[in-house]
C-alpha positions in Angstrom: -15.3 -24.0 -24.0 -12.6 -25.9 -25.9 -11.1 -22.7 -27.1 -11.0 -21.2 -23.6 -9.3 -24.3 -22.2 -6.7 -24.1 -25.0 -6.0 -20.5 -24.2 -5.5 -21.4 -20.6 -3.0 -24.1 -21.5 -1.2 -21.7 -23.8 -0.9 -19.1 -21.1 0.7 -21.7 -18.8 3.0 -23.1 -21.5 4.3 -19.7 -22.6 4.6 -18.3 -19.1 8.3 -18.5 -19.3 8.3 -16.0 -22.2 6.2 -13.6 -20.1 8.7 -14.0 -17.3 11.6 -13.1 -19.5 9.7 -10.1 -20.9 9.3 -8.8 -17.3 12.9 -9.4 -16.4 14.1 -7.6 -19.6 11.7 -4.6 -18.9 13.2 -4.3 -15.4 16.7 -4.6 -16.8 16.1 -1.6 -19.0 14.1 0.4 -16.4 11.1 0.6 -18.8 8.5 0.9 -16.0 10.6 3.6 -14.3 10.8 5.6 -17.5 7.1 5.3 -17.9 6.4 6.6 -14.4 6.5 10.2 -15.7 3.7 9.5 -18.1 2.8 7.8 -21.4 5.5 7.6 -24.0 5.9 6.2 -27.5 8.2 3.3 -28.4 10.6 5.7 -30.1 10.8 7.9 -26.9 11.4 4.9 -24.7 14.0 3.6 -27.2 16.0 6.8 -26.8 15.6 6.7 -23.0 16.8 3.1 -22.7 19.3 2.9 -25.5 17.3 0.1 -27.2 16.7 0.0 -31.0 13.2 1.3 -31.7 12.0 -1.9 -33.2 13.2 -4.0 -30.3 11.7 -1.6 -27.8 8.4 -1.8 -29.6 8.5 -5.6 -29.6 9.2 -5.7 -25.9 6.5 -3.2 -25.1 4.0 -5.1 -27.2 4.8 -8.3 -25.2 4.3 -6.3 -21.9 1.0 -4.9 -23.2 -0.1 -8.5 -23.9 0.5 -9.4 -20.3 -1.3 -6.4 -19.0 1.8 -4.8 -17.5 1.5 -1.7 -19.7 -1.4 -0.3 -21.7 -1.2 1.3 -25.1 -3.4 4.0 -26.6 -2.7 6.0 -29.8 0.8 4.5 -29.9 1.7 5.7 -26.4 2.5 3.2 -23.7 1.7 3.6 -20.0 2.2 1.6 -16.8 -0.6 -0.5 -15.5 -1.6 0.3 -11.9 0.2 -2.8 -10.7 3.4 -1.9 -12.6 3.3 1.7 -11.3 3.0 0.5 -7.7 5.4 -2.4 -7.6 7.9 -2.1 -10.6 8.9 1.5 -10.6 12.3 2.2 -8.9 11.8 4.0 -5.6 8.0 3.3 -5.4 6.8 2.6 -1.9 6.1 -1.1 -2.7 8.9 -1.5 -5.3 10.1 -5.1 -5.6 11.5 -4.9 -9.1 15.1 -5.7 -7.8 13.7 -8.8 -6.1 12.2 -10.0 -9.4 15.1 -9.1 -11.7 18.0 -10.1 -9.5 17.0 -12.9 -7.2 14.2 -14.5 -9.3 15.7 -13.7 -12.8 19.4 -14.1 -12.1 19.5 -16.8 -9.4 16.3 -18.8 -9.3 15.0 -18.8 -12.9 17.8 -20.9 -14.3 17.3 -23.5 -11.6 13.9 -24.4 -13.2 15.8 -26.1 -15.9 16.4 -28.9 -13.4 12.8 -29.2 -12.1 12.1 -32.6 -13.9 15.2 -34.2 -12.4 14.4 -32.7 -9.0 11.0 -34.3 -9.1 12.4 -37.6 -10.3 15.1 -37.5 -7.5 17.9 -37.6 -10.1 19.8 -34.4 -9.3 23.4 -34.8 -8.4 24.3 -33.5 -5.0 26.1 -30.4 -6.3 22.9 -29.2 -8.0 21.1 -28.9 -4.7 23.7 -27.1 -2.5 22.3 -26.0 0.8 21.7 -22.3 1.6 24.7 -22.6 3.9 27.0 -23.6 1.0 25.4 -21.1 -1.4 25.8 -18.2 1.1 29.4 -19.0 1.8 30.0 -17.1 -1.5 29.9 -13.4 -0.5 28.8 -12.3 -3.9 25.9 -14.7 -4.1 24.9 -13.9 -0.6 24.9 -10.2 -1.3 22.9 -10.6 -4.6 20.3 -12.8 -2.9 20.1 -10.7 0.3 19.8 -7.3 -1.3 17.1 -8.5 -3.7 15.3 -10.4 -0.9 15.4 -7.2 1.2 13.6 -5.3 -1.5 11.0 -8.0 -1.9 10.3 -8.2 1.9 9.7 -4.6 2.7 6.1 -4.6 1.4 5.1 -7.8 3.4 6.9 -6.3 6.4 4.8 -3.2 6.3 1.6 -5.3 6.0 2.6 -7.3 9.0 3.3 -4.1 11.0 -0.2 -3.0 10.2 -1.8 -6.4 10.9 -0.2 -7.3 14.3 -0.1 -5.2 17.4 3.4 -5.7 19.0 3.2 -2.6 21.2 3.5 -4.8 24.3 6.4 -6.9 23.0 10.0 -6.3 24.0 12.0 -9.1 22.3 11.6 -10.4 18.7 13.6 -13.3 17.4 13.7 -13.3 13.5 14.8 -16.8 12.5 16.4 -16.7 9.0 15.6 -13.0 9.0 18.1 -12.1 6.2 19.0 -8.5 6.0 16.4 -7.4 8.5 13.6 -6.0 6.4 11.0 -7.4 8.8 13.0 -6.6 11.9 13.7 -3.0 10.8 10.1 -2.4 9.8 8.7 -3.8 13.0 11.2 -2.0 15.3 10.3 1.3 13.5 6.6 0.6 14.0 7.0 -0.4 17.7 9.6 1.7 19.6 9.7 -0.6 22.6 10.7 -3.6 20.5 14.3 -4.9 20.0 15.2 -7.8 17.6 17.7 -10.6 17.2 18.2 -12.0 13.7 19.7 -15.4 13.1 21.3 -15.9 9.7 24.5 -16.7 7.9 27.6 -14.5 8.3 27.7 -13.2 4.7 24.0 -12.3 5.0 24.6 -10.5 8.3 27.4 -8.5 6.8 24.9 -7.0 4.3 22.1 -6.7 6.9 24.2 -4.6 9.3 24.5 -1.9 6.6 20.7 -1.7 6.3 20.3 -1.7 10.1 22.9 1.1 10.5 21.2 3.2 7.8 17.9 2.8 9.7 19.6 4.0 12.9 18.6 0.8 14.7 22.1 -0.7 15.4 21.4 -0.4 19.2 18.1 -2.4 18.9 18.8 -5.0 16.3 21.6 -7.5 16.5 22.7 -10.7 14.7 23.5 -14.2 15.8 25.6 -15.6 12.9 25.1 -19.1 11.7 22.7 -21.7 10.2 19.3 -21.1 11.8 18.7 -24.8 12.0 21.8 -25.5 14.0 22.7 -22.3 15.9 21.5 -21.7 19.5 18.6 -19.2 19.8 18.0 -16.8 22.6 15.3 -17.8 25.1 12.2 -16.2 26.6 11.3 -14.3 23.4 8.0 -12.4 23.2 7.7 -13.0 19.4 9.4 -15.5 17.1 9.1 -14.7 13.4 9.8 -17.1 10.5 9.3 -15.6 7.1 10.0 -17.8 4.0 11.8 -20.2 6.2 9.8 -23.4 5.9 9.8 -23.2 2.1 13.6 -23.0 2.0 14.5 -26.0 4.0 13.8 -29.8 3.7 10.5 -31.1 5.1 12.2 -33.1 7.8 13.5 -29.8 9.4 10.0 -28.4 9.9 9.1 -30.2 13.1 12.3 -29.2 14.8 12.0 -25.6 13.8 8.5 -25.4 15.2 9.5 -27.2 18.4 12.4 -24.8 18.9 10.2 -21.8 18.3 7.9 -23.1 21.1 10.7 -23.7 23.5 12.3 -20.3 23.0 9.1 -18.3 23.4 8.0 -17.1 26.9 4.6 -18.5 28.0 2.0 -16.4 26.2 4.5 -15.5 23.5 3.5 -15.5 19.8 4.9 -17.2 16.7 4.4 -15.5 13.4 5.0 -17.7 10.4 4.9 -16.1 6.9 5.4 -18.3 3.9 4.1 -19.7 0.6 1.1 -21.8 1.8 -1.6 -23.3 -0.4 -5.2 -24.0 0.5 -6.1 -27.1 2.5 -7.8 -28.7 -0.5 -4.7 -27.9 -2.7 -6.8 -26.0 -5.3 -4.4 -23.1 -5.2 -3.6 -20.2 -4.9 -1.8 -20.5 -8.2 1.1 -18.2 -7.4 1.8 -19.9 -4.0 1.8 -23.3 -5.7 4.2 -22.2 -8.4 6.6 -20.7 -5.9 6.5 -24.0 -4.0 7.4 -25.8 -7.2 10.2 -23.4 -7.9 11.7 -24.2 -4.4 11.6 -27.9 -5.2 14.1 -27.3 -8.1 16.6 -26.1 -5.4 15.4 -28.1 -2.4 13.9 -31.4 -3.7 12.9 -32.5 -0.2 10.9 -29.3 0.4 7.3 -29.7 1.5 4.4 -28.1 -0.3 2.8 -26.6 2.9 -0.9 -26.4 3.0 -3.0 -24.6 5.6 -4.5 -27.8 7.1 -1.1 -29.4 7.5 0.4 -26.2 9.0 -2.4 -25.8 11.6 -2.0 -29.5 12.6 1.8 -29.1 12.9 1.5 -26.0 15.0 -0.9 -27.6 17.4 1.2 -30.7 17.5 4.2 -28.5 18.6 2.1 -27.3 21.5 0.8 -24.0 20.1 -2.8 -22.7 20.7 -4.9 -19.9 19.3 -3.8 -20.8 15.7 -5.0 -18.5 13.0 -4.0 -18.8 9.3 -5.0 -16.3 6.6 -3.8 -14.6 3.5 -0.9 -12.1 3.6 0.3 -11.3 0.0 -2.9 -12.0 -2.0 -2.8 -15.3 -3.9 0.8 -15.9 -2.8 1.6 -16.1 0.9 -0.2 -16.7 4.2 0.4 -15.6 7.7 0.0 -18.1 10.6 -0.3 -16.7 14.1 0.0 -19.1 17.1 0.6 -18.6 20.8 2.5 -20.6 23.4 -0.1 -21.2 26.1 0.4 -19.3 29.4 2.1 -21.3 32.1 
């Protein structure tokens, strides 16, 4: 038993090394090179330009994490890596992990202790509005977030019947991964996205390529301050509560209620932990990561969320898993008049 507990502690303590191994593998497209079938370290070294010894070291680290398997000196993708980390795969979110998490978010974890101790200087916790005022940072974040949101958007399109809805308001909807996916799934639906100008500039390219420029439009600005259109059939908030200070939550839920038509539906997708705070592990870690950037963020649990939704006037509240072990989806309805 003592050995097992020590192993668990070691896994947690050295998790940062595992993360860097994943980021490095994505940087050199190892999973994509393995999509054609098992290969030796020497073959992968030639394909990636890495020295054979360093390729072998990286592959061994990946095998230890279960991301690749190895048999008779030949490495192969795990089922999860094949599905989610190969470029062009249906559920590929490698760019999200490598670019947004690896290049933008990972370094912020160096300041987590000071964030928890409320000792961070103001410039270390710039708001999303300040961050996204830089076009390059906005594009990096937005393009990687788009890649990471397509899978959950497809899940949502399968889980929710919006065939009777006409107007969708996507608050903080980024580059439109959810709006595009839902409009493609439900031809009678049109969408309005509220997000920052530099994010909208990137999102319009995705919308145009999808052929939906006549059904999806932007309102540019900070979603917490900009006016929203009224009488919406659906209001969607994905990853919004986790990215803003806790004191903004009540206002956002109240505004969602006010801008829905009677009988309209709120869909809230985010990192949410169990009511007893026992996990899930991934959701809890994502919440901690957000604290390094937004120290006044709330660790949202399912019980608090249900109470907050009912307190805002919503009924028919349902909360359940979305991305297994990571996110939950809350559905709530503004009662009919």
